[in-house]
VMD Tcl script that draws the C-alpha trace (Angstrom):
set ca {
  {0.00 0.00 0.00}
  {2.82 2.42 0.87}
  {4.63 1.61 -2.38}
  {1.48 2.22 -4.43}
  {0.91 5.54 -2.66}
  {4.54 6.56 -3.21}
  {4.30 5.75 -6.91}
  {0.99 7.56 -7.25}
  {2.07 10.68 -5.34}
  {5.71 10.54 -6.48}
  {6.94 11.20 -2.97}
  {7.82 9.22 0.11}
  {6.88 10.54 3.53}
  {8.83 9.17 6.47}
  {7.64 9.93 9.97}
  {8.62 8.94 13.46}
  {6.87 9.41 16.74}
  {8.70 11.97 18.80}
  {8.09 10.98 22.38}
  {10.45 12.21 25.08}
  {12.21 9.71 27.28}
  {11.33 9.69 31.00}
  {14.65 11.43 31.71}
  {13.86 14.20 29.23}
  {10.35 14.58 30.65}
  {11.87 15.07 34.12}
  {14.20 17.78 32.82}
  {11.35 19.49 30.97}
  {9.22 19.58 34.14}
  {12.13 21.11 36.05}
  {12.66 23.75 33.38}
  {8.96 24.63 33.35}
  {8.99 25.02 37.14}
  {12.13 27.19 36.95}
  {10.53 29.41 34.30}
  {7.45 29.93 36.48}
  {9.51 30.87 39.54}
  {12.25 32.76 37.68}
  {14.88 30.43 39.10}
  {18.04 29.63 37.09}
  {17.06 32.12 34.38}
  {19.67 34.47 32.95}
  {18.72 38.00 31.95}
  {18.98 39.22 28.37}
  {22.25 40.90 27.43}
  {22.91 43.73 25.01}
  {26.52 42.74 24.47}
  {28.98 39.94 25.02}
  {30.82 42.09 27.55}
  {27.65 42.46 29.62}
  {27.19 38.71 29.52}
  {30.73 38.08 30.77}
  {30.31 40.68 33.53}
  {27.19 38.85 34.70}
  {28.99 35.50 34.62}
  {31.90 36.87 36.63}
  {29.53 38.27 39.28}
  {27.57 35.05 39.62}
  {30.51 32.63 39.54}
}
mol new
graphics top color blue
foreach p $ca { graphics top sphere $p radius 0.5 }
foreach p [lrange $ca 0 end-1] q [lrange $ca 1 end] { graphics top cylinder $p $q radius 0.2 }
display resetview
């Protein structure tokens, strides 16, 4: 059936199910919680120098 459809449509569509692993789900939940509380979130920087200044202060 797939071969007939590929010949008829002149294209092959390959798909996979993208389901996160339990480990990735755990990390994603932690990140969502951090975003809600503002924890572990860096501010936006206007320059690379400002970024390095921030890193030096927080290290």
